[in-house]
N, C-alpha and C positions, 0 to 999 in steps of 0.2 A: 677350525680345522686343524688337525694335529699333523705336524711335519716332523720328519726324521733328519737329523743332521749329524755330520762328522765334525761340526765345528762349534764351538761354544764362545759366546761373546761377552764382554763386560757388563752389557745391559741385561743378560739373561738372569733371571731370578732363580736362585737355587735353594729356597727355603723349603722347609717341611719334609726333608727325607729323613731315613734312619729312624722311623717312627719304633718306639718301644726300645731303642738302644739305651742302656743306662748312661752311657758317656759318648754321645754322637760327635762325630766330626761337625766342624763349623763349615759354612758356606766357602770360606776361604780355603779350608783343607780340601773341601771337595773339589775345587778347581785344580788344586795339585794333584789329587788322585787322577782326575780326568787326564790333565795334561801329562802325567807321568806314566799313563797307560800304553801299551802297544797299539791298542784300537779302543776307541769309545764312540758310542753312538747316543745321541740325546733326543728324546721325544719333546717338541715343543707345541705349546698352544699359545700362539702370538709370541711374545719374549719371556713367557714363564715356561721353564723346564719342568715337565711333568713326570719325567721318567729318564732313566739312564742304564746303560750296560757297559761294563769295561772288560777287557781282556788283557792279559799279560802273557808274552810269548817269547820264544827264542826265535821266531820268525821261519823256522826250519821244519821242524816236526811237531811242536806241541804248543797248546795254549791252554790257560786256565781262566776262567771266568770268575772273578771274585765278587762283582756286584751286579746285580738287577735290582733297580729300585724303581718303584711307581708311586707317586703320591696317592694316598688312600682314596681320594674322590675320583680317580681315574682308573682304580683297578676294577677288574672284571668288564674291561671296556676293549679288551684285545691289544693294549699298549704293551704289556710285557711280552705277549706272543709275537708281536711285530718287532721288538727290539731283539729277541732271541733269534728270530728268522734273519733279520738283517745282520746280526754278528755272525751267525753261522756262514751267511754268504761271504762275509769279509774274511772269515777263516778257512773258507773251503779248500784251501790249498794245503792245508796242515793235515797230518796223520791223525792226531787226537785232539779233541777239545773236551776239557773236563770242568767240572764244577762241583762243589759241595755244598749242599743245603740242609735246611732242617727237614726231618722226616715227612712232616705234613706237606712239604712243597714237591715231594717226589711224583705223585700224581700230575701236577702241572707240567713238569718237564717231561715226563713219559709221553703225554699227549702231543708234544712236540718233536717226538721221535728220538729222544734221549733214553739211555739205558740206566736202571738203578745199578749203583755199584757200592763199593764200601770204602773207606777211607779213614784217617786218622787226623785229629786236629788238636792244636793247642790255642787256647785263647788266654791273652794276657789283657784283661779288661781294663786295667789302669792306663793302658796305651790306646784304647779304643778310640779317642778322638783324634790322635795323630798329631796333637800339639807338642809332645815331648822331643821332637826330632831335632 
């Protein structure tokens, strides 16, 4: 049974995320990402974390969702949809909730009531794993 939680514990398995990233963050760095976020929600199957979503925010008007990750074997099972829904509930007091994603993911977010927009990005891939801080 999949449970959704606002808490991560030392016993939770955080392996297998960031599939396809050339320089992915380690589990240790992922814990720092989660704990440094304004809000995070994890999806768990027993003590195995199978997905997570994070938000950074000013807590007044705006939030940005930088990460939604679901382990490949749990994709297309509704986990990502539930994580987005629960995060939107957590952030419902804010004026704007933004995220940037690859173009092939736009239909997923549109089905969840989000609107396509435009943005600009910079990617520094040598810093992608978060280890040089």
